C-alpha positions in Angstrom: 14.1 42.5 161.7 14.2 41.5 158.0 11.9 42.2 155.1 10.5 39.4 152.8 12.7 40.5 149.3 8.9 39.1 147.2 6.6 41.1 149.2 7.1 44.3 147.5 7.5 42.5 144.0 4.3 40.8 144.5 2.4 43.4 145.9 0.0 44.8 142.5 -1.2 48.2 144.9 2.6 49.2 145.1 3.0 52.6 143.0 6.4 51.9 142.0 6.5 54.7 139.3 5.8 56.9 142.2 8.4 55.7 144.5 11.2 55.7 141.3 10.6 59.2 141.0 10.9 59.3 145.0 14.4 57.7 144.7 15.4 59.6 141.3 14.7 62.8 143.1 16.8 62.1 146.0 19.5 60.5 143.8 19.2 63.9 141.8 20.4 65.6 145.1 23.0 63.1 146.1 24.6 63.6 142.5 24.3 67.2 142.2 26.1 67.7 145.5 29.5 67.3 144.7 29.6 69.4 141.6 27.6 72.4 142.5 29.5 72.6 145.8 32.4 72.4 144.1 31.3 75.3 141.6 30.8 78.0 144.4 33.6 77.1 146.4 35.7 79.9 145.0 32.4 82.1 146.0 32.7 80.5 149.9 36.3 81.0 150.3 36.3 84.6 149.2 33.5 85.2 151.8 34.3 83.1 154.5 38.0 83.1 154.0 40.1 79.8 155.2 41.5 78.8 151.9 43.8 76.2 153.7 41.1 74.6 155.1 39.8 74.0 151.5 39.9 70.6 151.1 37.7 69.7 154.5 34.7 71.3 153.1 34.7 68.0 150.8 36.4 65.7 153.1 34.1 66.3 155.7 31.5 65.3 153.6 32.9 62.4 151.8 34.3 61.2 155.3 31.0 61.0 156.7 29.8 59.7 153.4 32.0 56.7 153.3 31.8 55.6 156.4 28.4 55.3 156.6 27.7 53.6 153.5 27.8 50.1 154.9 26.2 50.8 158.0 23.6 51.8 156.4 23.2 49.2 154.3 22.8 47.2 157.4 20.5 49.1 159.1 18.3 48.9 155.9 18.1 45.0 156.7 17.5 45.2 160.2 15.0 48.2 160.5 13.7 48.4 156.6 14.3 50.5 153.7 12.1 53.4 154.4 12.9 54.5 158.0 16.5 54.1 157.5 16.2 56.1 153.8 13.8 59.1 155.4 16.4 58.9 158.6 19.0 60.3 156.2 16.9 62.4 153.5 16.0 64.6 156.4 19.7 64.8 158.4 20.6 65.6 155.1 18.4 68.5 155.3 18.9 69.3 158.2 22.8 69.6 157.8 22.0 71.8 154.0 19.9 74.1 156.0 22.9 74.6 158.6 25.4 74.8 155.4 23.5 78.0 154.5 23.7 79.7 157.7 27.5 79.3 158.3 29.4 82.4 159.1 33.2 81.2 159.2 34.6 78.3 157.4 35.0 76.0 160.3 31.0 76.3 160.8 30.9 74.9 157.1 33.1 71.8 157.6 31.1 70.6 160.7 27.9 71.1 159.1 29.0 69.4 155.7 29.4 66.4 158.2 26.6 66.6 159.6 25.1 66.8 155.6 27.4 64.0 155.1 26.2 61.7 158.1 22.8 62.0 156.1 23.7 61.5 152.6 25.6 58.4 153.3 22.1 56.7 153.6 21.0 57.9 150.2 22.5 55.8 147.2 22.7 52.7 148.7 19.2 52.5 150.1 18.1 54.2 147.5 19.4 51.6 144.9 18.5 49.0 147.4 15.0 49.7 147.0 14.9 49.7 143.4 16.1 45.9 143.5 13.3 45.1 145.7 10.4 46.5 143.9 11.8 45.5 140.3 12.5 41.9 139.1 15.5 41.3 137.2 14.8 41.9 134.0 13.1 45.5 134.9 16.3 46.2 136.4 18.6 46.9 133.8 16.0 49.4 132.4 15.5 51.3 135.8 19.7 51.4 136.0 19.2 53.3 132.3 16.8 55.8 134.4 19.3 56.2 137.6 22.5 56.3 135.1 20.2 60.0 133.5 19.7 61.2 136.7 23.0 61.7 137.5 24.1 62.5 134.0 21.3 65.4 134.5 22.3 66.4 137.6 25.9 66.5 137.0 25.5 68.9 133.9 23.1 71.4 135.8 25.6 71.1 138.8 28.2 73.4 137.7 25.9 75.4 135.5 23.5 75.8 138.4 26.0 76.6 141.0 27.8 79.2 138.9 24.5 81.3 138.3 23.2 80.8 142.2 26.8 82.4 142.7 26.8 84.9 140.1 23.0 85.9 140.4 21.8 85.4 144.0 24.4 84.0 146.8 26.4 80.7 147.3 23.9 79.7 150.3 20.8 79.0 148.1 23.1 76.1 146.6 22.6 74.4 150.1 18.8 75.4 150.3 17.7 74.5 147.3 18.3 70.7 148.5 14.9 71.3 151.1 11.8 71.6 149.0 13.3 68.7 146.7 14.3 66.3 149.7 10.6 66.9 151.3 9.1 65.9 147.7 11.5 62.4 147.9 10.7 62.2 151.7 6.4 62.4 150.6 7.1 60.3 148.0 8.8 57.0 149.9 6.3 57.7 153.2 3.5 57.4 151.5 3.5 55.4 148.9 6.9 52.7 150.2 5.0 49.8 152.4 7.3 47.3 153.5 6.3 43.8 155.3 9.0 43.2 158.0 9.1 40.0 160.1 11.4 40.1 163.2 15.0 38.6 163.4 17.9 39.3 165.6 20.5 41.1 164.0 24.2 41.7 165.0 24.8 45.4 164.0 29.4 45.5 163.8 29.4 48.6 165.7 32.8 48.4 166.9 34.4 47.9 163.3 32.4 50.6 162.1 33.6 52.8 165.2 37.3 51.3 164.0 37.0 52.2 160.4 35.9 55.7 161.0 39.2 56.1 163.6 41.2 54.9 160.2 40.0 57.1 157.5 39.3 60.1 159.8 43.0 59.9 161.2 44.7 59.3 157.9 42.5 62.1 156.2 44.2 64.3 159.1 47.5 63.8 158.4 47.1 63.7 154.1 45.3 67.5 155.0 47.9 69.2 157.6 51.2 67.1 157.1 53.5 69.5 155.4 51.6 72.4 156.0 50.7 72.9 160.2 52.9 69.8 161.1 56.5 68.9 159.4 55.5 65.2 157.9 58.1 64.2 160.6 56.8 65.4 163.4 55.2 63.5 166.4 51.8 64.8 165.9 52.2 63.2 162.6 53.9 60.1 164.3 51.2 59.7 166.5 48.1 60.2 163.9 50.0 57.2 161.7 50.1 54.9 164.6 46.6 55.5 165.6 45.1 54.6 161.9 47.7 51.4 161.2 46.1 50.3 164.9 43.0 51.2 163.8 43.4 49.2 160.8 44.2 46.1 162.1 41.9 46.1 164.6 39.5 47.1 161.9 40.3 43.8 160.0 40.8 41.3 162.9 37.0 42.2 164.2 35.8 41.9 160.4 37.2 38.6 160.1 35.6 36.9 163.3 32.3 39.2 163.2 28.7 37.6 163.0 27.9 39.8 160.4 30.9 42.2 159.4 30.4 45.6 158.1 33.1 44.4 155.1 32.7 40.5 154.3 36.5 40.0 152.9 35.3 36.8 151.3 33.9 38.8 148.1 37.3 40.1 147.6 38.5 36.7 146.7 37.3 36.9 143.4 39.9 38.6 141.3 37.9 40.6 139.3 36.0 41.9 142.3 39.1 42.9 143.8 40.6 44.5 140.6 36.8 46.6 140.2 36.7 47.7 144.1 41.2 49.1 143.5 40.0 50.8 140.8 37.3 52.6 141.7 39.4 53.2 144.9 41.8 55.4 142.0 39.3 56.9 140.0 37.6 58.2 143.1 40.5 59.9 144.0 41.1 61.4 140.2 37.4 62.4 140.0 37.7 64.5 143.1 40.7 65.9 141.9 39.0 67.1 138.8 36.1 68.4 140.4 37.5 70.3 143.3 40.5 71.5 141.7 39.6 72.6 137.9 37.1 75.2 138.8 39.9 77.2 141.0 42.6 77.0 137.9 40.0 78.1 135.6 38.8 81.2 137.9 41.9 81.8 139.8 44.7 81.7 136.5 42.5 81.7 133.7 40.7 84.4 135.5 37.4 83.2 134.0 33.9 83.6 135.7 32.3 80.9 138.2 30.3 80.2 135.4 32.5 79.1 132.8 34.3 77.3 135.5 31.3 75.4 136.0 31.0 74.4 132.4 34.3 72.9 132.2 33.1 70.4 134.5 29.8 70.1 132.8 32.0 68.4 130.2 32.8 65.7 132.2 29.2 65.0 133.2 28.3 65.1 129.9 31.2 62.1 128.8 30.1 60.2 131.8 26.1 59.5 131.2 27.3 59.2 127.1 30.0 56.4 127.9 27.3 55.0 130.6 24.9 54.4 128.0 26.8 52.5 125.3 28.8 50.2 127.8 26.3 48.3 127.5 26.4 47.4 123.9 30.2 47.4 124.2 30.1 44.6 126.4 27.9 42.8 124.6 30.4 43.5 121.4 33.6 43.0 122.6 33.3 42.1 126.4 34.0 43.9 129.8 37.5 43.7 129.9 37.6 45.6 126.4 34.8 48.0 127.2 37.0 48.7 130.5 40.3 49.3 128.7 38.9 52.0 126.6 37.8 53.3 129.5 41.2 53.3 130.7 42.5 54.7 127.6 40.3 57.6 127.8 41.2 58.1 131.5 45.1 58.5 130.6 44.0 60.9 127.8 42.2 63.1 130.0 44.7 63.3 132.5 47.5 64.1 130.0 45.3 66.7 128.7 45.4 68.6 132.0 49.0 67.7 133.1 49.7 69.6 129.8 47.1 73.1 130.1 48.6 76.1 130.7 46.9 79.8 131.8 46.5 80.7 127.9 45.4 77.2 127.0 41.7 79.0 127.9 39.1 77.0 129.1 38.0 74.9 126.2 41.5 73.4 126.9 39.9 72.5 131.0 36.8 71.2 129.3 38.4 68.8 126.9 40.4 66.8 129.5 37.1 67.1 131.7 35.5 65.2 129.3 37.9 62.6 128.6 37.9 61.6 132.0 34.3 61.8 132.2 34.3 59.1 129.1 36.8 57.3 131.3 34.8 57.5 134.4 31.1 55.9 132.7 32.6 53.1 130.5 34.7 51.8 133.7 31.9 52.5 136.5 29.1 50.8 134.4 31.2 47.9 133.8 32.2 47.1 137.1 28.6 47.4 138.2 27.4 44.3 135.4 30.8 42.4 136.6 30.2 42.5 140.5 26.5 41.7 140.0 27.5 38.6 137.9 30.2 37.3 139.9 28.2 37.0 142.9 25.0 35.4 144.3 21.8 37.1 145.3 22.5 37.0 148.7 25.6 38.6 148.5 25.1 40.9 145.3 23.6 43.5 147.7 27.1 43.8 150.1 29.0 43.4 146.8 27.5 46.4 145.3 28.3 48.4 148.3 31.7 47.2 149.1 32.3 49.1 145.2 30.6 52.1 146.6 32.1 52.2 149.9 35.4 52.0 148.0 34.5 54.9 145.5 33.6 56.7 148.3 36.9 56.4 150.3 38.6 57.5 147.2 36.8 60.5 147.2 37.3 61.0 150.6 40.9 60.2 150.3 41.5 62.1 147.3 40.1 65.1 148.3 42.4 65.1 151.7 45.8 63.8 149.6 45.1 66.2 146.6 44.6 69.2 149.0 47.4 68.2 151.1 49.6 68.5 147.9 48.5 71.6 146.8 48.9 73.0 150.4 52.0 71.9 151.0 53.4 72.4 146.9 51.9 76.1 147.0 52.9 77.4 150.6 56.7 76.0 149.1 56.3 78.6 146.2 55.4 81.6 148.4 57.9 81.5 150.6 60.5 81.1 148.5 59.2 84.0 146.0 58.1 86.2 148.3 59.3 88.4 151.3 58.3 88.0 154.7 57.1 91.8 155.2 54.9 91.3 152.2 52.5 88.9 154.4 51.5 86.1 151.4 49.9 83.2 152.8 47.4 80.5 151.4 45.0 82.5 152.5 46.2 85.4 149.9 44.8 83.3 147.4 41.2 84.3 148.6 41.7 87.2 146.7 42.5 85.8 143.9 39.3 83.9 143.3 37.5 87.2 142.9 37.9 89.3 140.2 37.6 92.7 142.2 39.7 91.7 145.2 42.4 90.6 142.3 42.5 93.6 141.1 43.7 95.6 144.3 46.5 93.5 144.9 49.8 94.5 143.3 50.7 93.1 140.0 53.8 91.0 141.0 51.6 89.4 143.9 49.2 88.4 141.6 51.9 87.0 139.4 53.4 85.0 142.2 49.9 83.6 143.3 49.1 82.3 139.9 52.3 80.8 138.8 52.5 79.1 142.6 48.7 77.8 142.1 49.7 77.0 138.3 52.3 75.0 139.7 50.8 73.3 142.3 47.5 72.6 140.4 50.3 70.8 137.5 51.7 68.4 140.4 48.1 67.3 141.3 47.2 66.3 137.8 50.5 64.6 137.7 49.3 62.4 140.4 45.7 62.0 138.7 47.5 60.8 135.4 50.0 58.0 137.4 46.7 57.2 139.4 44.9 56.5 135.7 48.0 54.9 134.5 48.0 52.3 137.6 44.2 51.8 136.7 44.5 50.7 133.3 47.6 48.2 134.2 45.1 46.9 137.1 42.4 46.6 134.4 44.7 44.2 132.3 44.7 41.7 134.8 41.0 40.8 134.3 40.2 37.9 132.7 38.8 38.3 129.3 34.9 37.3 129.2 31.8 38.7 127.9 
């Protein structure tokens, strides 16, 4: 079944403001999820333990989000936007409820998989609904509304997360999704009406399965390599062969599938290829900042969760401000120059983080966060405009979804890759600078993130933990800096055009 694309736009009785409000509420929940959980993670780790599994709380959620974005996009073409959106939101809320009841880190990771599986429908289907009910002249204005939602939610997330953790319980950061999500569901259920005509579609189930297998095994390699297994070992070799085989067969399947989940013809346009690759690298950078900066501010700088949250808020302030100015800049100086300014800002922010020291204070952390936010805002907005101008209407949805997919993959791979680097470097430092009888492991860092538990540790153990964490995070931000330089160099190859 395929919806008549013009029906919603022509329906005069359609309550578009109410539909838009429901969509904005759903986008708010989707956007706030990353930052509010990042801020609460030190408290979660302190209660549940399992510091070595830290990155899987993000990786599990992002993995399911990444591999389902394109699948949900296809299903919304087949069954309509409304049922797919409602299915995704209900599953997301169910996962949120379960996350709040988690008693171990393993349980939390499993529930985050469920939450991410539902969240994968929110952004792509909500964006498609906006395209359905608004015409070309209105979409630019509505896009501004959606951008403001991301900005507001990103600003509120760290602060709200810090306040909830300090005043109440970290479990509320998941349960707060429920009442807001129900309001969004009610809005779409009662006010979005679709006319669907029947038409047979071929869903690329095989491609979806191969992609899921490839990314999942690759993530396990990145997270557990050097920690549970040595990099040169049979488990890593078997996983690597599995991942490479899955990717190989995925590419082959997409080339012959009647309706491929990832049509590679759109990648033949150089500008889109560059935009998608840079979205991958900036996705890794973004998760590196949001996942680990609060840990540094709390564990090493010994600041409160609220202060740690506000260092991320700086990125969230820079992003929407830059997005708002990106449109004007593109009209004045062109896409390439606007995106290059964003690339420079990413490099500046990364350099600040690389040279950040424990005594630097949270202001320096916030400054690096702000510059990265500005870079994200300039590049991401430029990419949306570029991609939508480079393809026809018939391919605009899948082209936009592909860019969103690459950003999600960047988040997923980044959480696993940078988490693996952190764990490997940290473990090596602890092994070198502590005695076996002291029994200092990665999980001992759980106590570093709580002021009372930290005070009970011997001074030399605290010093070892803080130094090890500082050096490990320094390595993480060196990788972030390298990625920012790669992003800038790639943008140089985009043709100059307003």
